[in-house]
N, C-alpha and C positions, 0 to 999 in steps of 0.2 A: 403791595403796590399793584394798581390796575392800569393797564395800558388801553387806550381807546383809539380805534381807527374807524373812520367813517367817510361816507360819501353822501350823495343826495338820496340814495335809496335805503341804506341800512347803516346802523351804528353797531359796532362790535366791540365788546370789552373782554380783555384777556388778563388773567391773573398771573403774577410771577410764580406762584405756587403751582407746579405742574405745567406751567405754560398753558393753562386751561381756559378755553372760551367759557365765560360765565354769563354772557348776554349777547343777543343779536336782535335788535329791535328794528322793525319796519318804521321808517321815518314818517310815512304818510299817515298811518293809523295807530302807531305805537304798539303794534302787536309784538309780543315777545316770542321768538321762535325757540329759545333754549329753555329746557327744563330748569326750574329754579331751586333745585337741590333741597327739597323738603326733607329735613333730617329724620322725620318719622317714616319716610318711605324709601328714599335713596338720596343720600347727601352729597351727590356729585352732579356736575353739569355735562362736561365733555372731556373726560380725562384722556391723556395721551399714554399709550401703553408701550413700555420698554423696560427691560430687555426680553420679557416673555409676554405671550398672549395667554389669557386664561390661567388654568391651574396646572401645577406640576403634580404628578402622582405622589401622594403622601407628602406633598409640599417640599420635595427635595429633588436635587439632581446632582450628578457627578461630573465634574470638570477636571480633567487631568488627574484623575484618581482621587480627588478631594470632594467630599460631600458639601454642598451648599444649600441653604434654604432661601428661596426667592419668593416673595409674597405674590398672591394672585395679581395678574396683569402687570407685574413688575413694580419697581420702586420709583420710576420717574414721576409718576402722577402725584407723589407725596413729597417731592423735593423742590426746593426753590431754584428757579432758573434765573440767569442773568439776562437783562435786556441789553442787547448789543447794538440794536438799531431800532429807531422808531420815528415815523412821520405820520402824516394824516391818513395814508392809505396802506402802510406797511409796517410790520413789527417783526423783529427777529429775536428769539430767545435761545439761550445756550445753557447746556448742562455738561459738565466734565466729570469724568471718573475721579474718585477721591478715596480716601481711607474708608469712609463710610460705605461707599458702593462696593468696595472690594471685599468687604466682609460677607456680602451676599453674592458677588459676581466678580471674578478676578480680572476681567478684561479692562484694558485702557480704552477709552472712547471719548469722543466729543459729539454730543447730540445737539443739533440746531433745529429749531422749528420756526418756519417762516409763514406768516400770515399776510396775505395781500388781497385787498379789495379791487375788483374790476366790475363795475356796475353792480348787478345783483349777485355776483359770484364772489365767494370767499375761497381763494386758492390757498391751499395748505401744502407745504413741502417739508418733509423730514430729510435732513442731511445727516448722515452717520459717517463720521470721520474716524478712521483707524490710525492713531498716531504711533502705534507700536510696530514691532518687527514680526509679529505673529498674526495669524488670521483672526478676525473678529467675528464671533458667532452671536446671533441675537434674533429676536422677533420684534416687530414694531407695528403699531396700528393706532387708529382713533376709535373713540367711543362717544360720539356726540349724541345727546338725548334731546329730542324735540317735543315741545309742548303740543299735545293733541288731546282731544276728548275721545277716549276709547269708546268704541261702539258707534262712533260717527266718522271714523277715519279708515282709510284703506292704504294698502301698500302695493305698488306696481313696480315691475322690473322689465328689462328689455329682452330677457331670455327665459327659457325653462331651465332651471338649475337642479342639481342634486342637493337635497337638503338633509342634514344630519342633526341629531339631537344629542345633548349631553346626557350622561347617565347620572345616577344619584350621587356620584363622587365628582361630578363636573368634568368628567373625562369624555373623549370622543371615541365612538365606535364607527370607523369608516367602512366596516363590513355591512352595516345595516343602514340602508337609505330610507329616511323617513318619508321622502316625497320626491318625485320627479316632475311634479306639476309646475306649470308656470306660476310665478308669484305675480299675479296680475289682477288687481282689484280685490285682493284678499283683505277681508275685514279683520282688523287687529283686535284680538280678544285676549284677556288675561289668562284664560284657561289654556291657551296654546303654549304658555311659558311656565307651566307648573313644574317642568323639569329643566328650567333655565333656558338658555338661548338656543335659537336655531343657528346652525353652522351651514352657510351656503357656499358651495364650491362653485366659484363664479367664472364665467367667461370674461374676457377682457377686451375692451373696457366694460365695466358693469355700471348700470344705471338703476338706482332705486329711488322712487318718488313716493313721498308720504303726502296724502291728500286728506284734508279735513273739510267736509261740507263745501268743497270747491271755493272756499274763501281764501285760503293760503295753501301753498304747497312748499315742500322742501325736497330738493333732489341731491343725492349724494352720488358722485361719479368718481370712479377710481380704476386703477389697473391692478388692484390687490387680488391675489389668488383666492382669498376667502372674504366673505362678508358675514359678520355677526348681526343677528336681528334679535332684539331683546326688549322686554319690559318686565315689570314685577308681576308676580303670580296672583292668583285669586285671594291668597291669604293676606296680601298687603298691596292692594291695587293702587297704581299711580297713573296719572294721565300723561304718559309720555311713551315714545318709542325711540329706541337707540338703533341706528343703522351704522355699522362699524366696519370700515375697511381694515382688513388684517393681512399683513405680510407675516404669517405664522398662525399657529393654532394651539389650543390646549393640548396637553399630553393625551395620547391615545391610551386605551385601557390595556394594551399589550406592550407598552413602552419598555425599553431596556433600562430606563432611568439614567442613561448616559446622555449628556447634553448634546453632543455632536451628532447623535442619532435622532434627535428630535425632528418630527415631521414639520415641514414648512420653514425650516431654519434659514435665515439669511446669512450670507458669508461675505464680508468685506476684506479684501486682501490688505496686507501691510502697507501703510503709507497712502492708502486710497480713501476716497469718499464716495458713498453710494447715496442716491436720492430716491425718494418715494413721494409721488405727487397724488393729491386728491383734491376734490372740490365740493363745496356745499353751495347750492344755488337757492336763494330765498325769493319766493314770489307771494 
């Protein structure tokens, strides 16, 4: 099932599977802002990442002395959410812990994702409820990919950030800073991503703007501590760039393998709900 929200400026479509944005169209000229999931290149649009970001070392982690395998970027992106609210401008999707999730991740949770249009802005909120009597540990984030013609697009930001790269096992080395330069007018090229994503240690709020030939821009604003920037590499080039607000990060190469020691982990106390807000602006 696809849910549509729209106003005079933009029409957004969201699938129940993963509560994923699959389309955002400019109503004036029918420009599609969202990557259309070419299966030969990258078969996703804008997945939501929970309960981990990136990769676990060796694909495994230890929780309360038990070893679990959680897939890259977590399981929420591949699960069907329930639509609990929908009108012209707003839609709310919900995923609850189940026997299937507990095979990978033993925690009880309720994850709600709220999408709401306000003029050219799509406001997105993650609500993570902890219905249990124990602390809930997780990472969460977005992974929207935007249609651009690489070689004709630039990325701008509001600060000079520390930027890190993933190694050949998709792990992070926070001891080695790849760049301290401002991400301002940087031309997006596939060769910059031959070792996977950039991991940007962001000041908050962070503002990242993708510009293509000055015709359309997309701006991602968040208070996330990290932002992932990614496209496919030179061996399989696609015309998109993903700008990803992350409350969490992939395992470091020196990780203990114990989940509660994971860098960037979010912690929601028993019986409470934490919220994480971010925004995509379409121009």
